[in-house]
N, C-alpha and C positions, 0 to 999 in steps of 0.2 A: 285628486287622490289625497287621502289622509296623510298628514305630515309624518306621523309615526310610521306609516307604511312606506312612504318614500325613503325615510331614513334607513329602515330595515333593508329595503331593496338595494340600496347603495352600499351598505356595509357588508363586509365578508362575514359569513356565519362561522364562528369559532365553536370548538367543542364545549367550552364553558358556557357560551350563550345558548347553545342547543340544549345542554343539560338543564340549564335554568328554565328554558321554555317548557321542557317536558315536566319539570317539577311544578311549574305554574299551572299546568293542565290539571294536576291532581288536587288543586285548591288546598294547599298545605295548612292554612289556618283552620279549615273545617276538619282536616285530618287530626290536627292537634287536639281540638276540642273533643272529638269522638274518642280519642285514645285516653283523654283525661278521665272519662267515665268508665273505661274498661278495667283499669288496674284496681280501683276500689271495689268494683263488682267481683273481681276474681278473689280479692282478699275476703270479702263477705262470704262468697261461696265456700272458701276453704276454712273460714273462721280462724284465719291466721295467714301467714305468708305462704302463698303457693310456691311451687318449684319455680326458680327464677328463669330457667330455660323455657318452661311452659309459658310464663308471662311474656318473655321476649318473642317466642314463636307466635303467640296470639297477637301481640302488638304488630308484628310484621305482617301477619295475615290480614289484620284489620286495616292497616295502612294501605295494603295493596287493594283491598276491597273498596275502601273509600276513595282511593286514588283512581281506580277504574271508573267508578260512578261519576266522579268529578270530570274525568277526561271525556266520557260519553256526553255529559252535560255540555261541556264546552263545544263539542262537535255539533250536537243537535241545535244548540242555541247560538251558533256563531252569527246568524243573521240578526238576532236581537242584540248580541254583544257589540255589533258594529254601530248600533243606534244609541245605545246607552253610554253616557259619559264615563261612568265608573268602571266599565268593562272594556273600554277601547284599547287598553294596553295588553289584553290577553293575546297569546301567541297566534291564534288563528285569525285575529283581527289585524295584527301588525304584519302578518306574513312570515313570522319567524319559523313557523311550522306549517306544513301543508295539511289539508283536510285528511288525506290518506294517512299521513304519519300519525296524526292524532287518533284516528280510528283504530289503526293497528295497535298503537300503544294502549288504548283503552281495553281492547280485547285481550291483549297479552297480560295486562295487570289482572284482569278479571279471572282468566284461566289460572294464572299463577296463584292468586288468592285461594281459589277453591282447592287446587291441588295441594298447596302448602298446608292449609288447615286440615284437609282431609287426611293427608299422610302423616302429619306430625302432631295433630291433636285428636280429633275424631270427626266422623262424617256428619254428625249433627251440626257442629260448628261450621263445617264447610257448606252445608245446605243453607244455613242461616245467612252466611256470607253471600251466597248466590241469590238468595231471596232479597237481601238488602240492595244488591245491584239492580235487580229487576224492578223493585219498588221505586227506586230513585229515578232510574232511566225511563222505564215504561210508564209506570203509574203516575209519577210526578211530572217529569220533564215532557214526555210526549202527550199524555192524556189530559192531565189536570192544569198544568201551568198556564196555558194560553186560553183556557175555556171557563174557568170559574175563580171567583175571589176566595173560595175555600181551598185553593190549590195548596197553600203552605200548611194547612191544617192536616189534611190527609196525606199529602206528600211528605210530611214530617215523620211518617211512620218509618221511613228508611233510616232516619237519623237515630231512631230508638234501638236499632238492631244490635249495636255494639255491646249493650249490656247482656243481651241474650247470648251473643257469641262468646263473650267472656265467661259467663256462667256455665255454658255448655262445655267450654274447653276444660274447665276444672272438674265438673261433676259428671259430664256425659249425658245429662238430662236437663229438664227445666222444671221449676217449681214456682210457687207464688211470689217469692221475693224478687226475682228478676222481672216478672211481669209488672210489679209495682214500680220498679225502677224504670221500666219501659213506659209506664203511664206517666210518670213524672216528666220524662223528657218529651213525651207526646204533648202534654199540656204546656210545657215550657216553650215549645217551638213558636207558637203564635205571638206571645208577648215578647219573644226574642226578636222575631223577624219583622213583625208588623211595624214597630217603630223605625226600623231601617227603611222599610218601604215608604214610610211617611217622609223621611228625609229625601229619598230619591223618587218621589211621586212623579215628577215631570219625566224622569227617565223611563219609568215603567209605562207611563201614558204614551210617550212617543213611540215606544216599542210595541204598543198594543197588548200589553200584559195586564190582565184585570186584577191586579193586586187590590186588597181591600181598601187601601189608602187611595186608590184611583177611583173606585166606584162609590165610595162612601166618604163623608166628611171626617175631619179630624176628631170631632167629638165621638162619632160612632166608633171609630177605630180605637180611641182611648177607652171607651166603655167595654169593648170586646177584650182589650188587653187586661183590664181589671178583672173581668169574669174568669178569664183563663188563669190569671195569676192566683186568684182565690182557690180555684179548683186544683191548681198545681200544688199549692202549699198544703191543702187538705190531703191530697194524695200522698205527699211526702210523710205525713204523720201516720198514714196507714202502715208504713214500714216498721214502725215501733212495735206494735203487737205481732205482726206477721213474721218479722225476722228477728224478734227479740232484741231490738236495738236498745242501747243503754243511755245513760245521762248525757254523754258527749253529743251523740247524734241528736237527741231530743232538743237540747239547748240550741245547737246550731240550726236545726230545722225551724225552730220557733223564731229565733232572732233574725236570721237571714230572710226567712219567709215574711216576717212582719215588716222588715225594712224594704223588701222588694215590693210588697203590696202598697206600702206608703208611696214609693216612687211612681207606681202606676196611677194611683189616685192623684198625685201631684200633676202628672201629665194630663190626665182627664180634666182636672179643675182648670188648668191653664187653657186647655182647648175650648171648653165651654164658655170661658170668659173672653175668648178671642184674643188672648195675649200670646206673646212669643213662647213657643214650646221648644224644648230640647229633646227630641225623641231619641237621640243617640245616648243620652244619659241613661234612659231605660234600657237601650240596647246593650251598652257596656255593663250596666248593672246586672242584666240577666246572665251575662257570662260569669261575672263575679259570684252571683248567687249559685249557679250550677256547679262551679268549681269548688266553692266552700262546702256545699252540701255533699258532694261526692268525696271530698277529702274526709269529711266526717263519716261517710259510709265506710271508707277504708280504715280509718283510725279506730272507730268505735269497737270493732271486734277484737282489737289488740289490747284493749284496756280492761281492767278488772271490774269496772263499774259502768 
């Protein structure tokens, strides 16, 4: 028996530990990143500060939606999580929570998200929330993840949904700017996640998950990361004419985009020379890039230039 599982089995389950386990099911770091893109999108939709209650309501609804998807993912992938080293502390692996508890929690969060957004914002936002859960749970986790190395590409569609939800919550409809933001995140996902899969290649291989880093060499992964990075930066520049973005966003998009493209080329060059690579440098860089870009999305409409 796993040491962590033995420890959990012998220790009494306190309220604090139980709450912490439920929080872990929601994958809070993923939730944080998704919420980072929601607020700037809402500011852009309003062309100013939206109602603070609306922002709070939308963030709560988005967190419930993302948390539900994360909990379903933990439930469905619990067999994989037991094999992979980086996921062996998840609550369904350690026994901190039962499978039934996790499944009920996932459904409860999902229903709460849809009802919350539908009643307090609008039903378009609620429908988009429902779609995001279905995309992540069914399309990515159940259908794609264990079948194709393109899993993270198309499965990443679910991670793009918060910008549509945020825009719909403010305007009640959808237009071209949120779809460009959607495209940016869609193209960002592979160069964000594939470096992580390079680091944990042995984990994915042991679990039988055909991530690109498992079925292709480091050089091929590095090349794909470069191609997606270039496409992502190009799509970020589309927002300038479509949404009427100003100098602040333009400069941030060019500078951060150029820096991130440099990092992807550096990764590839090291890989083709068979030198030591640091894929997590690109992974963390991708988070910094997306954060800075969306800060610019939120700040730019508030400035006169």
